[in-house]
C-alpha positions as CSV (number, residue, x, y, z in Angstrom):
1,X,-0.2,-0.2,0.3
2,X,0.6,3.5,-0.4
3,X,0.7,4.9,2.8
4,X,-0.2,8.4,4.3
5,X,1.5,8.8,7.7
6,X,-0.3,12.1,9.8
7,X,3.3,12.8,12.4
8,X,5.7,10.6,11.0
9,X,8.8,12.5,12.5
10,X,6.9,12.1,16.4
11,X,7.8,8.7,19.0
12,X,5.9,6.1,17.4
13,X,6.1,7.5,13.8
14,X,9.5,7.4,13.5
15,X,9.6,3.2,14.6
16,X,6.7,2.6,11.9
17,X,8.3,4.4,9.0
18,X,11.2,1.8,9.1
19,X,8.6,-0.8,9.3
20,X,6.2,-0.5,6.4
21,X,8.5,0.3,4.0
22,X,10.4,-3.0,5.1
23,X,7.1,-4.6,4.2
24,X,7.4,-3.3,0.6
25,X,4.9,-0.6,1.7
26,X,5.3,3.1,0.5
27,X,5.5,6.0,3.2
28,X,4.3,9.9,2.9
29,X,5.4,11.5,6.5
30,X,4.9,14.2,7.3
31,X,6.5,16.4,10.0
32,X,6.1,20.7,11.5
33,X,9.9,20.6,13.4
34,X,12.4,21.8,10.4
35,X,15.3,18.7,9.9
36,X,13.1,16.1,10.4
37,X,12.9,16.2,7.2
38,X,15.2,14.5,6.5
39,X,15.0,11.8,9.4
40,X,11.7,10.8,7.9
41,X,14.1,11.1,4.6
42,X,16.1,8.6,5.8
43,X,14.2,6.1,7.4
44,X,12.6,5.4,4.0
45,X,9.8,7.9,3.7
46,X,8.7,10.4,1.3
47,X,8.9,14.2,3.8
48,X,6.2,16.1,3.4
49,X,5.8,19.6,6.3
50,X,2.2,20.0,7.1
51,X,0.3,21.7,9.9
52,X,-2.8,19.3,10.6
53,X,-4.5,21.7,11.5
54,X,-4.6,24.1,8.3
55,X,-8.1,22.2,6.2
56,X,-6.3,22.8,2.8
57,X,-2.9,21.7,3.2
58,X,-4.6,18.6,4.8
59,X,-6.6,18.2,1.4
60,X,-3.3,19.1,-0.7
61,X,-1.1,17.2,0.5
62,X,-3.3,13.5,0.7
63,X,-4.2,14.4,-2.8
64,X,-1.1,15.2,-3.9
65,X,-0.1,11.7,-2.0
66,X,-2.9,10.0,-3.3
67,X,-2.5,6.8,-0.1
68,X,-4.1,3.8,0.0
69,X,-4.5,4.4,3.3
70,X,-3.8,6.7,6.5
71,X,-2.5,6.2,9.9
72,X,-3.2,9.2,12.3
73,X,-0.7,9.5,14.8
74,X,0.0,13.0,15.2
75,X,0.4,14.7,18.7
76,X,1.9,17.7,20.1
77,X,4.0,16.1,23.2
78,X,7.1,16.8,22.9
79,X,9.0,18.2,24.9
80,X,6.1,19.4,26.7
81,X,6.0,19.7,30.6
82,X,3.4,17.6,32.2
83,X,1.6,20.4,35.0
84,X,-1.2,19.6,36.9
85,X,-4.2,20.8,34.4
86,X,-4.0,17.6,32.2
87,X,-6.5,19.8,29.8
88,X,-3.7,22.5,29.8
89,X,-0.8,20.2,28.9
90,X,-2.7,18.5,25.7
91,X,-4.1,21.8,24.4
92,X,-2.6,21.8,21.6
93,X,-2.6,17.8,21.3
94,X,-6.4,18.1,22.3
95,X,-7.1,20.4,18.5
96,X,-5.2,17.9,16.7
97,X,-7.2,15.3,17.8
98,X,-10.6,17.2,17.0
99,X,-9.2,19.6,14.3
100,X,-6.5,18.0,13.1
101,X,-8.5,14.9,12.7
102,X,-11.5,16.1,11.1
103,X,-9.2,18.0,7.9
104,X,-7.7,14.8,7.7
105,X,-11.1,12.2,7.8
106,X,-12.1,15.0,4.8
107,X,-9.7,14.5,2.9
108,X,-9.6,10.7,3.4
109,X,-13.6,10.9,2.1
110,X,-12.3,13.5,-1.2
111,X,-9.7,11.2,-2.2
112,X,-11.8,8.1,-1.4
113,X,-9.9,6.8,1.2
114,X,-10.8,4.0,3.2
115,X,-8.5,2.7,4.9
116,X,-7.6,5.0,7.9
117,X,-5.7,3.6,11.2
118,X,-5.8,6.5,14.4
119,X,-4.4,7.0,17.7
120,X,-5.9,7.3,21.0
121,X,-5.3,5.7,24.0
122,X,-6.4,3.5,26.8
123,X,-5.7,4.0,30.3
124,X,-7.6,5.3,32.5
125,X,-10.2,6.8,30.7
126,X,-12.8,3.5,31.4
127,X,-15.6,3.9,33.7
128,X,-14.4,4.0,37.4
129,X,-16.4,1.4,38.1
130,X,-16.6,-3.0,38.2
131,X,-13.2,-4.7,37.8
132,X,-9.9,-3.2,36.8
133,X,-9.1,-4.6,33.4
134,X,-11.4,-3.2,30.3
135,X,-12.5,-4.2,27.3
136,X,-13.4,-2.7,24.2
137,X,-16.8,-3.1,25.0
138,X,-16.7,-1.7,28.5
139,X,-18.3,2.5,29.5
140,X,-15.9,4.9,29.0
141,X,-15.0,7.6,32.7
142,X,-18.6,10.2,31.6
143,X,-17.1,11.5,35.0
144,X,-14.1,13.0,34.1
145,X,-12.6,14.5,36.6
146,X,-12.7,18.6,35.1
147,X,-9.4,19.3,34.4
148,X,-9.4,15.6,31.8
149,X,-12.6,17.2,30.3
150,X,-12.1,18.5,26.7
151,X,-9.2,15.8,26.7
152,X,-11.6,12.9,27.0
153,X,-13.7,14.8,24.5
154,X,-11.3,15.5,22.0
155,X,-10.5,11.9,21.8
156,X,-14.3,10.5,21.5
157,X,-14.0,12.8,19.0
158,X,-11.6,11.2,16.8
159,X,-12.9,7.8,18.1
160,X,-16.2,8.5,16.5
161,X,-15.3,10.3,13.3
162,X,-13.1,7.3,12.8
163,X,-15.7,5.0,13.2
164,X,-18.4,7.1,11.1
165,X,-16.1,5.9,8.5
166,X,-15.5,2.6,9.2
167,X,-12.2,3.0,10.4
168,X,-10.1,1.8,12.8
169,X,-9.2,3.7,16.9
170,X,-6.3,1.9,18.2
171,X,-6.0,2.8,22.7
172,X,-2.7,2.6,22.8
173,X,-1.5,2.0,26.7
174,X,1.0,4.4,28.6
175,X,4.5,4.7,25.8
176,X,7.2,3.9,27.8
177,X,10.9,3.2,25.0
178,X,11.7,7.5,24.7
179,X,15.1,8.7,25.8
180,X,12.1,11.9,26.3
181,X,10.0,10.3,28.0
182,X,8.5,12.9,30.6
183,X,8.3,10.4,33.5
184,X,11.4,9.1,34.0
185,X,13.3,12.3,35.6
186,X,9.8,13.0,38.6
187,X,10.5,9.3,39.1
188,X,14.8,10.0,39.8
189,X,13.8,13.4,42.0
190,X,11.5,11.9,43.8
191,X,9.3,13.2,42.9
192,X,6.3,10.7,41.5
193,X,4.8,9.7,45.0
194,X,2.0,6.4,45.7
195,X,-0.9,8.2,46.1
196,X,-2.9,7.0,48.8
197,X,-3.3,3.0,48.1
198,X,-1.5,2.5,44.7
199,X,-4.6,0.9,43.4
200,X,-4.8,2.9,40.7
201,X,-4.5,0.7,36.6
202,X,-1.8,1.3,34.3
203,X,-1.7,-0.4,31.0
204,X,1.9,0.2,30.0
205,X,2.9,-0.3,25.8
206,X,7.4,-0.3,24.4
207,X,6.3,2.1,21.6
208,X,8.6,-1.1,19.6
209,X,5.3,-2.9,20.4
210,X,3.1,-0.4,19.9
211,X,4.0,0.5,15.7
212,X,3.8,-3.8,15.0
213,X,0.6,-3.9,16.0
214,X,-0.8,-1.0,14.5
215,X,1.1,-2.2,11.1
216,X,-1.0,-5.0,11.5
217,X,-3.8,-3.4,12.7
218,X,-2.7,-1.8,9.4
219,X,-2.8,-5.1,6.9
220,X,-4.8,-7.2,8.5
221,X,-7.2,-5.3,11.4
222,X,-11.1,-5.2,11.1
223,X,-12.4,-1.8,11.6
224,X,-13.2,-1.4,15.3
225,X,-11.4,-0.6,19.0
226,X,-8.0,-2.1,19.7
227,X,-6.6,-1.9,23.6
228,X,-2.7,-2.5,22.0
229,X,-1.2,-2.9,25.9
230,X,0.8,-5.7,27.0
231,X,-0.5,-8.4,28.9
232,X,0.3,-7.2,32.1
233,X,-2.2,-4.0,33.8
234,X,-0.7,-2.7,36.9
235,X,-1.7,-0.9,39.9
236,X,0.7,2.2,40.8
237,X,2.3,0.4,44.4
238,X,3.6,-2.2,41.8
239,X,5.4,-0.7,38.5
240,X,6.1,2.8,40.1
241,X,8.4,0.8,43.0
242,X,9.3,-1.1,40.8
243,X,10.3,1.7,37.7
244,X,12.5,3.8,40.8
245,X,14.3,1.0,41.8
246,X,15.8,-0.3,37.4
247,X,16.5,3.6,37.2
248,X,18.4,3.4,40.4
249,X,16.5,5.6,42.1
250,X,15.3,5.9,46.1
251,X,11.8,3.9,46.6
252,X,8.5,6.2,45.9
253,X,6.8,8.2,48.6
254,X,3.7,7.3,49.8
255,X,1.1,10.3,50.4
256,X,-2.3,10.5,51.5
257,X,-5.1,11.6,48.9
258,X,-6.2,14.3,50.7
259,X,-2.5,16.4,50.1
260,X,-2.1,15.4,46.8
261,X,-5.6,16.9,45.4
262,X,-4.2,19.8,47.5
263,X,-0.8,19.6,45.7
264,X,-0.8,17.9,42.5
265,X,-4.9,18.6,42.1
266,X,-7.8,15.9,41.9
267,X,-7.1,13.9,37.9
268,X,-4.1,13.2,39.0
269,X,-5.7,11.4,42.1
270,X,-8.1,9.7,40.1
271,X,-5.6,8.4,38.2
272,X,-3.4,7.2,40.6
273,X,-6.4,5.6,43.2
274,X,-8.8,4.8,40.8
275,X,-7.8,4.4,36.9
276,X,-9.0,1.4,35.3
277,X,-6.7,-0.7,32.9
278,X,-7.1,-2.4,29.4
279,X,-7.5,-5.7,27.9
280,X,-5.3,-6.6,24.8
281,X,-7.1,-10.2,24.3
282,X,-8.8,-8.4,20.7
283,X,-5.7,-7.8,19.6
284,X,-3.7,-10.6,19.7
285,X,-6.5,-12.1,19.1
286,X,-7.8,-10.8,15.8
287,X,-4.6,-9.4,14.7
288,X,-2.3,-11.9,16.2
289,X,-0.5,-9.3,17.8
290,X,2.5,-10.9,20.0
291,X,4.2,-8.5,22.2
292,X,7.8,-7.7,23.2
293,X,7.7,-7.1,25.5
294,X,4.1,-8.9,27.2
295,X,5.0,-7.0,30.9
296,X,6.6,-3.6,31.2
297,X,8.6,-5.7,34.0
298,X,10.7,-6.6,31.0
299,X,10.6,-3.8,29.3
300,X,11.3,-1.9,31.9
301,X,14.8,-3.5,32.6
302,X,15.7,-4.1,28.7
303,X,15.0,0.1,28.6
304,X,15.6,1.7,31.4
305,X,18.5,-1.2,33.3
306,X,22.0,-1.7,33.4
307,X,23.1,-2.6,29.7
308,X,22.7,-5.6,28.7
309,X,23.1,-8.0,25.7
310,X,20.5,-6.8,23.0
311,X,16.3,-7.8,23.2
312,X,15.8,-10.0,19.7
313,X,14.4,-8.9,16.7
314,X,10.5,-7.5,17.0
315,X,7.9,-9.7,15.8
316,X,4.9,-8.8,13.6
317,X,3.2,-11.9,14.8
318,X,1.0,-13.3,11.8
319,X,-2.6,-12.4,10.9
320,X,-5.6,-14.5,12.8
321,X,-6.6,-17.0,10.5
322,X,-10.0,-15.7,10.8
323,X,-8.4,-11.9,9.3
């Protein structure tokens, strides 16, 4: 296929491009930061400078590319400093997930592209009721904390828009494996505490595993939603001390929920104490996907631990017989 990747110069986009090229696809990749064109060209893509919020420019770029499929991986989180107001942190990304998505899908419809795969998010979005691990069929949180409402609405907009053209939505777990991971420094400096009982659940995914699953979804996935995360959803009281230990940092402090609410805000407390995680059973079953790092325990050690022998090559897996 000829594949148009919006956000090709980002953390997951730069992992997608070489995988697609290796599998015989032609790739047109967009970028915003000057100099990223050479990076994309070196990875095997045809680079295109594009502002996804410029509707006419998006239409022109998609028309010129004449793709068979579109991957929407655009975010604006590089170098972002996270604050207690999630919506402020994600403001630019929220626009990409609303205005940018609408522009991209309008262009796709204009040129007759019906194969669309888009990035969404799994952890913390499911309703905070019932069991700790949710499937794609479980309801989303209808009453998120105030500082997360715009972000949740933006993700819902993206998912509903992609569903309207029978596209594929990938709800990724929390990414790790990028050198610019904004979570590492707070953990190293002891600024990432366990809040309350630390029951809040997170689903993680290594960026390489996310890219591998995305390729399979593009090639074999049916329209719908897939949770793309590892096999071991975990509460903060388990994964956070493990990460600190792997990084050679001191064990995380414990902070009462009431104090954390004052210092970090309601959203952070809900995530840390009540967040739900996601099951990857559907992606494994229908895409034939097998993550290289089935658990964050293996992944954190490989990425953040002392140097060791190199891991085995990434396995994309095989399409399920019913695909």
